[in-house]
C-alpha positions as CSV (number, residue, x, y, z in Angstrom):
1,M,0.0,0.1,0.0
2,V,3.0,2.2,0.6
3,T,4.6,1.9,-2.7
4,T,1.6,1.8,-4.8
5,H,0.6,5.3,-3.7
6,R,4.1,6.7,-3.8
7,A,4.4,7.3,0.0
8,A,7.7,7.3,2.2
9,V,8.0,5.5,5.4
10,M,9.8,8.1,7.5
11,D,10.0,5.9,10.8
12,A,8.6,2.6,11.8
13,Y,8.7,0.3,15.2
14,G,7.1,-2.7,16.2
15,D,6.7,-4.0,19.8
16,G,5.9,-7.8,18.8
17,E,2.1,-7.3,18.3
18,E,1.8,-4.1,16.3
19,W,3.8,-1.9,13.9
20,Q,3.6,1.9,14.2
21,L,4.6,3.8,11.0
22,R,5.3,7.5,10.2
23,V,4.3,7.9,6.5
24,L,4.6,10.7,4.4
25,Y,1.9,10.9,1.6
26,P,2.2,13.0,-1.6
27,E,-1.2,13.7,-1.3
28,R,-4.3,13.2,0.9
29,E,-6.0,11.3,-1.8
30,A,-3.2,8.7,-1.5
31,L,-4.0,8.6,2.3
32,S,-7.5,7.9,1.7
33,R,-6.7,4.8,-0.7
34,S,-4.3,3.3,1.9
35,N,-7.3,3.6,4.3
36,D,-9.4,2.0,2.0
37,F,-6.8,-0.9,1.5
38,C,-6.6,-1.4,5.2
39,E,-10.3,-1.6,5.6
40,A,-10.6,-4.1,2.6
41,H,-7.8,-6.4,4.4
42,G,-8.8,-6.4,7.8
43,L,-5.9,-4.1,9.1
44,S,-6.2,-1.5,11.6
45,F,-5.2,2.1,10.3
46,E,-5.4,5.0,12.6
47,V,-4.4,8.5,11.6
48,T,-2.9,10.6,14.3
49,Y,-2.5,13.9,12.6
50,V,-2.0,15.4,9.1
51,R,-0.2,18.5,8.3
């Protein structure tokens, strides 16, 4: 989902149960499509903030 939408992973870490990523998207629509992808594949997706 990240490479398909030309996003860049700026930071990533996991604790054995979940991963947290800081991702830079080129446009808000790409962020929305990533959210749709996660919902379709049963993945949690939470946006903390958008600049």
